[in-house]
ZAKOL-635806 format. One line per 3 residues: their letters; for each residue x, y, z of C-alpha. Coordinates in Angstrom, 3 decimals. Example, Ala and Ser with C-alpha at 12.3 -4.5 7.8 and 13.67 -1.06 7.14 Angstrom:
<batis>
AS	12.300/-4.500/7.800  13.670/-1.060/7.140;
</batis>
This chain:
<batis>
XXX	1.321/6.033/8.835  2.375/5.706/5.221  1.509/2.748/3.091;
XXX	3.441/2.324/-0.147  0.660/0.994/-2.197  -2.848/0.924/-0.759;
XXX	-2.328/-2.261/1.120  -3.485/-4.582/-1.642  -3.263/-8.210/-0.653;
XXX	-0.143/-8.518/-2.781  1.860/-6.305/-0.409  1.169/-8.452/2.621;
XXX	1.511/-11.649/0.634  5.085/-10.943/-0.316  6.043/-9.507/3.054;
XXX	4.884/-12.735/4.666  6.142/-15.014/1.929  9.749/-14.014/2.366;
XXX	9.571/-14.967/6.036  8.580/-18.592/5.456  11.393/-21.138/5.556;
XXX	9.129/-24.202/5.360  5.952/-24.050/3.345  3.028/-24.931/5.542;
XXX	0.526/-24.892/2.753  0.722/-26.413/-0.712  -1.016/-24.749/-3.636;
XXX	-2.661/-28.036/-4.493  -4.562/-28.009/-1.186  -7.001/-25.429/-2.587;
XXX	-8.068/-23.850/0.691  -11.387/-22.027/0.892  -10.422/-18.354/0.936;
XXX	-13.857/-16.782/0.654  -14.903/-14.099/3.153  -18.662/-14.228/3.871;
XXX	-20.246/-10.772/3.713  -23.373/-8.759/3.053  -23.354/-5.315/1.476;
XXX	-25.756/-2.398/1.391  -25.687/1.254/0.359  -27.011/4.059/2.550;
XXX	-29.200/6.819/1.022  -26.213/9.224/1.113  -24.129/6.853/-1.016;
XXX	-21.992/5.256/1.697  -21.219/1.557/1.168  -21.630/-0.677/4.245;
XXX	-20.200/-4.206/4.365  -20.896/-6.694/7.173  -18.740/-9.738/7.944;
XXX	-19.949/-11.725/10.955  -17.380/-13.931/12.689  -18.361/-15.257/16.109;
XXX	-15.248/-17.281/16.935  -13.863/-14.678/19.347  -15.565/-11.683/21.032;
XXX	-13.795/-9.057/18.902  -14.945/-6.504/16.340  -13.252/-4.388/13.681;
XXX	-14.544/-1.166/12.161  -12.698/-0.228/8.964  -13.471/2.927/6.980;
XXX	-11.876/3.458/3.562  -11.981/6.803/1.761  -11.341/7.080/-1.960;
XXX	-8.509/9.578/-1.652  -4.749/9.130/-1.770  -1.798/11.154/-2.932;
XXX	-2.749/10.763/-6.617  -5.790/12.987/-6.023  -3.618/15.928/-4.933;
XXX	-2.719/18.876/-7.115  0.907/19.706/-7.871  1.066/22.486/-5.258;
XXX	-0.739/20.574/-2.507  1.217/17.333/-2.207  0.991/15.420/1.053;
XXX	-2.580/16.523/1.805  -4.058/13.005/1.869  -1.509/11.842/4.425;
XXX	-1.750/15.097/6.375  -5.485/14.606/6.706  -4.997/11.091/7.985;
XXX	-3.306/12.761/10.981  -5.817/15.611/11.231  -8.663/13.098/11.519;
XXX	-7.568/12.391/15.099  -7.722/16.061/16.197  -11.169/15.998/17.756;
XXX	-14.700/17.361/17.364  -17.203/19.088/19.662  -18.498/15.791/21.030;
XXX	-15.132/13.976/21.059  -12.530/16.691/21.825  -8.805/16.360/21.041;
XXX	-7.234/13.175/22.484  -10.658/11.738/23.396  -10.778/9.535/20.277;
XXX	-7.783/7.490/21.430  -8.466/7.759/25.156  -12.060/6.537/24.972;
XXX	-11.184/3.729/22.604  -8.274/2.532/24.721  -10.414/2.720/27.858;
XXX	-12.853/0.327/26.200  -10.019/-2.111/25.421  -9.605/-1.107/21.791;
XXX	-7.010/0.488/19.555  -6.865/2.210/16.198  -4.556/3.276/13.407;
XXX	-4.642/4.454/9.805  -2.594/4.460/6.613  -2.409/6.452/3.408;
XXX	-1.335/5.295/-0.024  -1.325/6.662/-3.547  -4.909/5.499/-4.012;
XXX	-6.732/5.336/-0.669  -6.803/6.356/2.985  -7.886/3.678/5.441;
XXX	-8.827/3.914/9.125  -9.262/0.850/11.323  -10.471/0.346/14.884;
XXX	-10.233/-2.928/16.807  -11.796/-3.791/20.150  -13.904/-6.202/22.203;
XXX	-17.440/-6.711/20.917  -18.738/-4.549/23.779  -16.964/-1.549/22.238;
XXX	-18.710/-1.698/18.847  -21.151/1.161/19.527  -18.281/3.415/20.575;
XXX	-16.145/2.518/17.557  -18.990/3.237/15.156  -20.055/6.449/16.868;
XXX	-16.519/7.870/16.905  -16.047/7.232/13.178  -19.443/8.730/12.318;
XXX	-18.789/11.749/14.519  -15.534/12.726/12.845  -16.891/12.083/9.368;
XXX	-19.678/14.545/10.063  -17.905/17.307/11.985  -14.122/17.187/11.927;
XXX	-13.468/19.127/8.733  -15.672/22.167/9.444  -14.128/22.459/12.928;
XXX	-10.529/22.554/11.686  -8.416/25.309/13.273  -5.005/26.806/12.655;
XXX	-3.675/25.311/15.913  -4.820/21.794/14.948  -3.312/22.166/11.484;
XXX	0.001/23.420/12.836  0.264/20.577/15.340  -0.166/17.855/12.735;
XXX	1.773/19.690/10.047  4.807/19.534/12.335  4.169/15.844/13.073;
XXX	4.033/14.971/9.373  7.142/16.989/8.526  9.013/15.223/11.346;
XXX	7.727/11.886/10.048  9.171/12.713/6.638  12.527/13.492/8.242;
XXX	12.543/10.346/10.378  11.175/7.788/7.923  12.565/9.095/4.644;
XXX	15.295/11.672/4.995  17.175/10.219/7.981  16.552/6.485/7.543;
XXX	19.274/4.577/5.660  18.411/4.124/1.961  14.925/5.651/2.437;
XXX	15.686/8.724/0.324  15.158/6.394/-2.624  11.425/6.333/-1.856;
XXX	11.271/10.108/-2.153  13.084/10.239/-5.490  11.875/7.068/-7.173;
XXX	8.339/8.256/-8.059  9.732/11.537/-9.373  12.152/9.693/-11.650;
XXX	9.872/6.804/-12.620  6.785/8.820/-13.594  6.767/12.027/-15.658;
XXX	5.506/15.403/-14.479  1.719/15.363/-14.759  1.341/11.711/-13.801;
XXX	-0.582/11.329/-10.499  2.099/8.973/-9.131  4.908/11.481/-9.807;
XXX	5.235/12.698/-6.198  5.763/10.691/-2.994  2.771/10.049/-0.735;
XXX	4.203/12.085/2.135  4.502/15.196/-0.035  7.004/18.039/0.181;
XXX	7.948/20.264/3.089  7.090/23.318/0.992  3.533/22.201/0.236;
XXX	2.879/21.079/3.799  4.176/24.376/5.157  2.026/26.359/2.720;
XXX	-1.218/24.529/3.593  -3.946/26.763/5.037  -7.006/26.009/7.130;
XXX	-9.213/26.805/4.134  -7.172/24.369/2.026  -7.716/21.437/4.383;
XXX	-11.374/22.296/4.941  -11.900/22.206/1.192  -10.029/18.906/0.955;
XXX	-12.234/17.413/3.674  -15.435/18.686/2.064  -14.451/17.143/-1.270;
XXX	-13.119/13.735/-0.297  -14.408/12.956/3.210  -17.908/12.451/1.949;
XXX	-20.152/9.450/2.734  -20.479/8.751/-0.996  -16.687/8.435/-1.188;
XXX	-16.435/6.036/1.753  -16.884/2.358/2.472  -17.546/1.052/5.989;
XXX	-16.733/-2.520/7.000  -17.970/-3.967/10.293  -16.415/-7.343/11.024;
XXX	-16.422/-9.740/13.932  -18.690/-10.857/16.756  -21.853/-8.792/16.243;
XXX	-25.350/-9.103/14.820  -25.707/-7.147/11.596  -29.468/-6.739/11.959;
XXX	-29.205/-5.194/15.401  -26.409/-2.788/14.408  -27.960/-1.684/11.115;
XXX	-30.261/0.853/12.764  -27.362/2.563/14.507  -25.400/2.795/11.279;
XXX	-28.437/4.253/9.508  -28.790/6.862/12.258  -25.111/7.765/12.757;
XXX	-23.723/7.416/9.231  -26.809/7.481/7.014  -27.862/10.964/8.099;
XXX	-24.490/12.557/7.260  -24.982/14.990/4.354  -23.333/14.236/1.005;
XXX	-22.222/16.331/-1.948  -21.831/13.183/-4.014  -18.810/11.096/-4.883;
XXX	-15.993/13.267/-6.298  -14.755/12.501/-9.782  -11.680/10.298/-9.991;
XXX	-9.162/12.245/-12.115  -7.447/9.035/-13.236  -4.302/9.416/-15.335;
XXX	-5.367/11.000/-18.635  -2.838/10.527/-21.394  -1.048/7.675/-19.612;
XXX	-1.388/3.908/-19.941  -0.458/1.171/-17.498  0.344/-1.165/-20.389;
XXX	3.046/1.009/-21.941  5.929/2.641/-20.104  6.622/6.355/-20.453;
XXX	10.353/5.679/-20.045  12.402/5.721/-23.239  15.853/5.210/-21.710;
XXX	17.645/4.326/-18.504  17.237/7.095/-15.937  20.147/7.139/-13.500;
XXX	20.781/8.964/-10.262  23.298/8.607/-7.443  22.306/9.538/-3.905;
XXX	24.789/10.070/-1.106  23.491/8.831/2.233  24.629/7.988/5.740;
XXX	25.134/4.312/4.959  28.050/1.928/5.261  27.365/-0.158/2.172;
XXX	26.236/0.981/-1.288  22.941/-0.181/-2.764  21.382/-0.451/-6.217;
XXX	17.637/0.018/-6.675  16.043/-0.628/-10.078  12.421/0.058/-10.983;
XXX	10.106/-0.383/-13.976  6.557/0.758/-14.760  4.312/-2.326/-14.814;
XXX	0.587/-3.199/-15.142  -1.891/-1.962/-12.547  -3.213/-4.101/-9.719;
XXX	-5.331/-7.028/-10.974  -4.441/-6.358/-14.630  -2.897/-9.055/-16.794;
XXX	0.725/-9.480/-15.756  0.363/-8.160/-12.200  0.176/-11.600/-10.568;
XXX	2.917/-12.957/-12.837  5.264/-10.214/-11.668  4.417/-11.017/-8.046;
XXX	5.456/-14.603/-8.715  8.617/-13.493/-10.504  9.585/-11.307/-7.559;
XXX	9.384/-14.369/-5.299  11.409/-16.452/-7.755  14.046/-13.712/-7.873;
XXX	14.319/-12.737/-4.208  11.911/-14.739/-2.040  14.221/-16.509/0.368;
XXX	17.590/-18.242/0.172  16.590/-20.529/-2.699  15.705/-17.576/-4.940;
XXX	17.746/-16.686/-8.000  19.210/-13.387/-6.878  19.991/-14.621/-3.384;
XXX	21.664/-17.796/-4.580  23.680/-16.068/-7.303  24.590/-12.747/-5.703;
XXX	24.721/-13.577/-1.999  25.696/-17.242/-1.859  27.593/-18.132/-5.051;
XXX	29.319/-14.947/-6.185  29.339/-13.199/-2.783  28.619/-9.830/-4.358;
XXX	25.618/-8.844/-2.227  24.714/-8.496/1.418  20.951/-8.685/0.810;
XXX	18.418/-8.747/-2.038  14.753/-7.897/-2.376  12.199/-7.618/-5.153;
XXX	8.534/-6.636/-5.284  5.633/-5.792/-7.545  4.186/-2.723/-5.818;
XXX	0.720/-2.559/-7.326  -1.472/0.505/-7.675  -4.862/1.364/-9.129;
XXX	-3.445/3.268/-12.100  -0.204/1.349/-12.559  2.447/-0.540/-10.663;
XXX	6.155/-0.539/-10.006  8.436/-3.569/-10.164  11.457/-2.900/-7.988;
XXX	14.676/-4.726/-7.179  16.992/-3.625/-4.379  20.430/-5.100/-3.705;
XXX	22.921/-4.026/-1.020  26.532/-4.690/-1.997  29.100/-6.465/0.115;
XXX	32.088/-4.427/1.305  34.536/-3.767/-1.515  32.188/-4.825/-4.328;
XXX	31.821/-2.309/-7.154  28.312/-1.279/-8.122  29.187/-1.785/-11.780;
XXX	29.943/-5.451/-11.120  26.822/-5.820/-8.998  24.576/-4.209/-11.623;
XXX	26.018/-6.447/-14.344  25.265/-9.536/-12.252  21.678/-8.392/-11.628;
XXX	21.190/-7.681/-15.311  22.423/-11.162/-16.209  19.749/-12.754/-14.023;
XXX	17.088/-10.467/-15.472  18.159/-11.369/-19.000  17.641/-15.041/-18.125;
XXX	14.156/-14.282/-16.765  13.266/-12.546/-20.029  14.691/-15.211/-22.307;
XXX	13.669/-18.467/-20.640  10.706/-19.634/-18.517  11.443/-20.255/-14.857;
XXX	11.738/-23.905/-13.867  8.663/-25.822/-12.731  10.016/-26.194/-9.187;
XXX	10.630/-22.419/-8.999  7.080/-21.739/-10.131  5.611/-24.230/-7.665;
XXX	7.673/-22.777/-4.835  6.572/-19.200/-5.656  2.918/-20.241/-5.854;
XXX	3.145/-22.125/-2.560  4.748/-19.190/-0.771  2.121/-16.764/-2.024;
XXX	-0.793/-19.046/-1.223  0.574/-19.769/2.242  0.819/-16.079/2.952;
XXX	-2.571/-15.395/1.393  -4.260/-17.875/3.726  -2.218/-16.710/6.716;
XXX	-3.420/-13.163/6.190  -7.036/-14.321/6.162  -6.609/-15.665/9.692;
XXX	-6.639/-12.078/10.997  -10.038/-10.445/11.516  -8.476/-7.019/11.024;
XXX	-6.940/-8.108/7.709  -10.210/-9.580/6.475  -11.921/-6.261/7.130;
XXX	-9.130/-4.466/5.262  -9.404/-6.847/2.321  -13.166/-6.426/2.037;
XXX	-12.674/-2.676/1.711  -9.747/-3.047/-0.669  -11.670/-5.312/-3.030;
XXX	-14.693/-3.018/-2.842  -12.537/0.000/-3.714  -10.526/-1.588/-6.522;
XXX	-12.866/-4.053/-8.241  -16.275/-3.219/-6.780  -16.639/-6.705/-5.308;
XXX	-15.814/-7.363/-1.614  -15.963/-11.103/-2.325  -13.053/-11.098/-4.760;
XXX	-10.671/-13.237/-2.669  -11.099/-16.452/-4.648  -10.680/-14.684/-7.986;
XXX	-7.621/-12.900/-6.625  -5.920/-16.121/-5.559  -6.915/-17.788/-8.834;
XXX	-4.646/-15.332/-10.671  -1.659/-16.944/-8.994  -2.906/-20.522/-9.168;
XXX	-3.392/-20.337/-12.950  -0.216/-18.409/-13.823  2.279/-20.240/-16.050;
XXX	6.040/-20.116/-16.444  5.576/-19.037/-20.058  3.273/-16.242/-18.959;
XXX	5.822/-15.010/-16.420  8.532/-14.992/-19.082  6.287/-13.055/-21.456;
XXX	5.519/-10.387/-18.860  9.196/-10.064/-17.931  10.107/-9.716/-21.594;
XXX	7.399/-7.100/-22.126  7.843/-4.888/-19.067  11.277/-5.435/-17.485;
XXX	13.055/-3.705/-20.335  16.794/-3.126/-19.854  16.604/0.265/-21.591;
XXX	13.429/1.627/-19.962  13.948/1.727/-16.222  15.201/3.817/-13.328;
XXX	18.482/2.884/-11.635  19.325/4.629/-8.374  22.638/4.053/-6.670;
XXX	22.939/4.883/-2.983  26.545/5.429/-1.899  28.137/6.298/1.467;
XXX	28.317/10.018/2.025  31.813/11.405/1.654  33.307/12.787/4.810;
XXX	33.802/16.543/4.922  37.153/17.589/3.472  37.707/14.369/1.498;
</batis>
């Protein structure tokens, strides 16, 4: 499963926010958003985080590895996501298909996702399944890589290539996600290629390649384990020490970062344009800018601006383009945050018969207003309320709390960062949002992709 941006809380916030018609939570209510936890480090470098919650008899085991597509070399794109699939291919003690079968037999389920920055595996089940969930994760961390075979690699290589075809190449408008990183970031930047990689690199992957990838990145010192739910941390600690703590480690691999690049200054010096023909009925415009990394100054302000622009029917782009001028069928906007930098993106699908030139001019007019004048106080309050509502709603899920603990640990080194995260939005000002828009949403430093209906053969 692909994740566009590491699942930071921002992604889920905005996905939820746009679905709220009535705001159930006002920013002024100041809900307690802390997640109680304890943290320890095993002798092999693995971080372990406990979050006890005894309301319901459920547990979550979440394991985050510090490897995403930005850690790949230019000729081995897609390896991080490929390995997410390979991790379910079995070991000596838990042979192929046993991982899922045993977990489901115990009443549990599992899944995983890969982003530019991380790969995350989560397992959910009744509290009686906790030993099994922990043992299965420890078993594949220890033994899966060395036991990789050509047959296992081929099976998942085909699955991933088919996933690329289904989710990106043959889904309406999804080709944009393959091209956008290549156009937005220059060659040499770790975000230059899409997470899913290329067919050529996936096809060229060898067993030795994936074994080396596993040995480098699937190391206890490069992993963080969260156990959340209805359990006793003292009683489970010994099992974690025995199953995870004895796994050998080569040490945490060096993060290559993005040498020569800055998240506070765009590499774009002009408007980069491309037109993509696709099997769609209506044309679409997608615009994107390089913006500050997750948690940096300006990141939260751009989240709020994206809600003001396209968060529901009262938003600027919806009201102007869909309701008033009837130029657009739908609008969306997002600040897709990453560890090394982020992407602010606007997508608008045109109504039948509307020219993309007219649509782009109307979008640009609204963006010019956002750069030149602070948003109104009611717009700011509405955006803050929507984000805080969604923030609190996400915390209601045990699985999401486990994911957040690992995300905060990975990105800021503090699993208890929830209150500081939400404070970024609570303290943001209209003037600050205008300043960030003026600084980063430059009209002459962006990517503009137009998706148009594919011409019929012979026309």
